[in-house]
N, C-alpha and C positions, 0 to 999 in steps of 0.2 A: 401304232403311233398315236392315234386319236385318243386311245384310253390313257396313254401316258401324259398327253397334254391336259386331259381332264384333271389328273392328279395334280399336275403343276398349277392349274388354275385354282384348284381347291386351296393350295398353299397361298396363292396370291390373295384369295379372299380373306384368309385369316391372319396373314402376316402383318407385322407392324409396318408403318409408313417407311421406316428406315430400311426394311427388307424388301419392299415392293420393287425397287429399282433392280436389286440384285436378282430376284426371282424372275422378273420380266426379261432381264438380260439373258438368263438361262434359256428361257423360251425362245427368244430371238436367236441365240446361238445354236439351239437345237434345230430350229427350222433351217438356218443357214447351213448347218453341217449336213442336214439331210439332203438339201438341194445339191450340195457339193458332191455328196456320196453317189447321188444318182447319175452324175456326170462321169465320175471316176469309177467305171465299171460296176456300178451298183454295189459298192463295197459294203454295206451294212452301216447302221447308224452309230453314233458315238456311244450311246448307252450300251448297245450290244457288245462293243469293243471293251467297255469298262467292266461289264459283267464277265466277259471272257478272261480279263486279267484277274478279276477276283477269284475265278474258278482255278486258274493256273496257280495263283498264290496259295490257295487252300490246299494244294497237293504237296504235302511234306512228309518225311519219314516219321511214322508214328510208332514208337516202341512202347507198347502197353504193359504196365505192370498193375496188379490189383492186390488188394487185401481181401480176405474172405468176408469180414464183418461189414455189413451195410454198404457194400460196393463203394468203399472209399478208394478211389483210383487216382494214380498220378502217372504222367507220361513224360519221357524224355523228348522235349520239343526243340532241341537245338537246331534241327533243320526245318522247322515248321514256321514259315514266314508269318502266318496268321497268329499263331500263339505268341511269337516273339513280340508282336505289337502290343500285347496285353501282359507281357512278362515283366518282372521287377517293379510292379506296382505294390505299394504297401496296402495290405488288406485293411478295409475300414474297421475301426474298432468302436463302434457305438456301445453305449451302456444302457442299462435299464433306466438310469436316471435321466438320460436324454429323451426317453420316451414317457416322461412323467405325465404328459397330457395326451398320450395316445389312447384313443377310445375304441379302436377297431377290435372286434371279437369275431373270430372265424366262425363260419357256419357249423352246425352240430354234426351233420352226417357228410362224409366224404363221398362224392359221386364221381369224381375224376381226380386222379393223381398221376403226375408224370415227372419222373426224374431221369428217364431214358436209360435206366439201369440195364434192361434186357437188350438193348440195341448195341450193335457193334460200332465201334469208333470208325467213322468214315461213311457209314450207311445213312440213308434217309430213315427216320424213325418209323417203325412199323405201324403205329397207331395214329398216323397223321396222313393228311392228303394235301396236295399242293398242285399248282399249275406251273411252278418253276422248279426249284431245286433247293437243297439244303443238306446239312450233314451233321451227325453227332460228333462232337469233339470233347477233348479234355483240356484243362487249363492248369498251368503249373501251380498257381498260387492257391487254388480252390479245389476242394474234393468233388468227386462225382462226375457226371457227364452233362454236357451242355449241347443245346441245339442251335447251330448257326443258321440264321435265316438269310437266304439269298435275296438279292434285289429284285424287285418288280413282280411280286406275286402274293398270293394268299396261302395261309397255312391253317388248316382246320383239323382239330382233334376228333377222333371217333368217339362215339358213345355219349355225347352231350345233346340233350333235347328236352323240351318241355320244362324249362327252368321255372321254379315257382316264384312267388312274390318276394321271398326273402332268401337271398343266397350271397355267397361271397366268393371272390376270385383272388388268388394270391400267386405271385410268381417272383422269382429272382431274375435280374437282367444285368448284363455287362455290356457296356458300350465303349467303343474305341474310335476316335475320329480326330482329324487334324484341324478342321476349320469350323469355328463356332458360328460363322455366318451362314454356313450351309444349313438347310433345313432337314438334314439327315435324321432319321429316327424311324420308329415303327408305329403303327396303329394297333390298338386293341378294339375290335368291333364286337358289340353285343346287340344282336338283332332278333326279331321274330317275324313270322309271316313268310310268304313265299318269295323266293328269289329265282330269277332266271339262271343265273350263274353265280353262286355264292363265293367262288374262289376269286374272280377278278372284278366283280361289280364294285363300283366305288361305294354305293349304298346297297348292301346285299340283303335287303329285306323290307317289309312294309313299315315296321316301327323299330326304334332302337336308339343306340347312342354309340358315338365314335370318339375314341380318345387317341390323340397323337402324343407320343412320348419321345422326346428328342433332345438333342444337345442345345437347342435354343429355348426349350421350355415345353409347355403343355397347351393342347388344344382340345376343346370338348365341343361337340355338336350332336344334335339329335335329329331324328327323322320321324315324322308323323304322317302316315299315308304317303301322298305324293309330294309333300313338302319336307324340306330338310333345312337344318340349321335354324329352326325356330327358336331354340335356346342354344346360345353358343358363347364361348369364351376363349380368349387367347391370353395365356399368362407367360410373360417373358421370364425365363429362369435358366441360367447357364449351369445348373447343377451337374448335369451329366458331363458337359465339357470339362469342368473343374474336377471331376472325379472319375477320369478315364481309367478303364481297366479294373474298377472296383465293383463288387457285387452291391447292387441296390435292390431293395424290396418294394414292390408295388402291391398295394392291397385295395380291393374294391368291394364295396358293400352296397347291395341293393335291398332297399325295404320299400316295397310297393312302388309308389311314384318317385321315391327319393333314391339318389345314388351318391356315394361319397368315393373319392379316390385319394389315397395316401401315398406319399413317397417317403419310405422309411417311416420316421416318426411324425412327419408333417402332413397335415390335411391340405390337399391342394384344391379339391373341389367338394362342395356339399350342395347339391342341387335338389331342392325339395320337390319340384314338379317337372322332372325331366321327362317322365313317361305319362301318357294319358291313363286314366283309371282302367284297371283290369287288362293292362297290356301284357301279352304273353310273349316270352322271349325263349329262343330255342337255339341260337347260333352264337358261338364264340369263335373269333377268328383273329389271328395275327396277320398284319398286312404290311408289306414293305413297298415303298414307292421306288420307281426305277431310275432315280437320278442321283442315287448315292454315289459319293466318291468311291473309287475302286478300293481304297484301303480302309473304308468304314466297316466295322465289325459289330454285329448284334448277336448276342448270345442269351438264351433264356433256359431256365430249368426250375425244378421244384415247384411245379404248377399245381395248385390245389383249387378245385372247385367244390364247394360244400353248400348244403341247403339247410334251412331251418335256423331261426334266431334262438340261440340257447337261452332258456330261462334258468340261469344258474341258481338263483335264489330258491326257486321252487324245487329244483332237483336236489339240492343239498339239505335245505331245512325241512321241507314237507316230505320228500321221498327218501331222504337219508343217504343219497348217493349221487355225486357229481362226477361224470366221466368227461374229460376234455382232451381234445387233440390240439388245443390252442396254446399249450406250453411246449415250445420247441427247443431242441438242443442241437449243438454242433455235432457233426458226424462222430460216432464212437466216443462221445464226450459227455460229461455232466454239466458242461457250461451252457447256461440257458441263453437262448437268443433274445436280443432286445425286443423283437416284435411280439414276444409273449407278454408284454407289459399290460396290454388291454385286458387279457384274461386274468392275469395275476391281480391286477387292481380290482377287477370285479369280484374276485373271490375274497380278497382282503376286505373289501367294503362289506360283504356279507358277514364275515366273521366279526367285524367291528360292530355291526348292528345287532349281532346275536352273541353278546359277550360271554355267555355261559357254554356255548357250543364248543366241543372238542372234536378234532377230526384225526383220522388216520390217512396219511398220504401214501399211496401205493403206486410205484412206477411199474410200467410194462414196456416191452420191446416187441419187434417183429421177430420172425424166426431166422433171419440171416445171421450167420456167424455161429460161433461156439456157444452151447447152452450155458456153461458155467460163466463165461464172459458176459453174456447177456444178463444173467442173474445179477452179477456184481454191478454191472452198469446200471440196471434198473434201481438197485438200492441207493447207488450214489446220486442218481437223478432225483429220487424222492427227497433225499437229504438236501440237495441243492435248492429244491422248491421250498422246503421248510426254512432254509437259511435266508433265502431272499424275502420270504414273507415276514420273517422276523426283522431283518436288518433294513430292508427297504420300505416296508409297509407297517412296521410297528406291531405285528401280531406276536403275543407272548408265546415263547417257544414251549412252554409247559402245556399249551393247548393242542399241540401237534405231535404225533408220533409218526414214524416213517417205516416203510417196508418196500420191498421190490420182489416181483414174481417173474421177472425175466420174460421169456416167451411161453411160459407154461399155461397161461390163461387167455388164448386168443378169442376175440369176439368177431372175427372176420376171416376170410380166406387168405392165408399167407402166400398163395400162389399168384395173386394179383397185386398190382401196384396200389390200387385203392384199399385192398384188404390190409396190406402192410402198414399204409399210412393210418388206417383206423386202429390197428393194434398198438401202434406207438403212441401210448396214451398215459395220462396221469389220472388217477382216481382219488377223490376225496370222499371218505366214508364217515358219516356222523357217528360219533361214539356216545 
């Protein structure tokens, strides 16, 4: 109970004046409810009851079907109350043009990738740890699998440690909620140093940064030694409330002391001195506070952590070959995702600055699915890249030829999620 009140007080500190009264009322109601419950046969507090209702709602009939290639899955969710809440939403259709000022470029080397493909629907994902619960789900409108985060706990992926001075984090998120005035949302915590209990500590390390991502906006706060929130900001933004049930992309870029956070194509934060010099980071955690409404839903997927700031100019011009995982495509499709714009713009700028350079664009896939289908897909994807560079960025088509090699030239282990993400790439070879 004390831990939960600390989380509520954290929101009181950051919330706008208009929200203070409402959040304080929640605290007052919580205390009153707790006192009442102690009288009535020690019945459990209101938060536990709402969590039980969420768990009951999450139990529905799940009839799973799948296609072989790239784990593109769909489920009949007619009897699934959770999925019904995010059904019949029109998928967002952003374009590369809307990302014209998007300057995010993913890290060069994938060190963690999670799309929950190996996990069974209904199970807690195998490569994660928590102090509460959660489960892998599917969603009607969108392919693949999603991790539904339960209320009131931490969620930490295995295999992430000793992050360097330059790295990126990307993930897709779906939110569903009914009341924009509630501060429902999730945290993404990035910390370093020792922590007594990294799963449920409000500040789980000695140094780091905490982002709140929710239906009322964004909150950023940092920790330096024993002090926290030395650098902080609260941005009111009802984006998630106005786009319920739609996939949104969060991108985070750390460069030494600096960190940036993007929502889709919009840069939300750019803090140049969020970390002290030589700060070492080692922990990434999703965290949910335990006062969410019982029908609030938070789903995450396609989580990629990558290290190294790619020097695309040196790779292409000096070394003669640029390999990038920063050009992304829809599942089993040659349609380029709009979050690829930062990488595409960087490549286009290099080609404009070196007007005599010609390149061969080569598409590659992972090993999921049929060999022949993957070969065809890789060729179509390379052609799509050429088409976008020509039409959107003004690169002369005669300077580019295309090819695809499917799954035939892997550069990483296709038996791991990280390896598959690395093998799904586009290469630019100087001619």
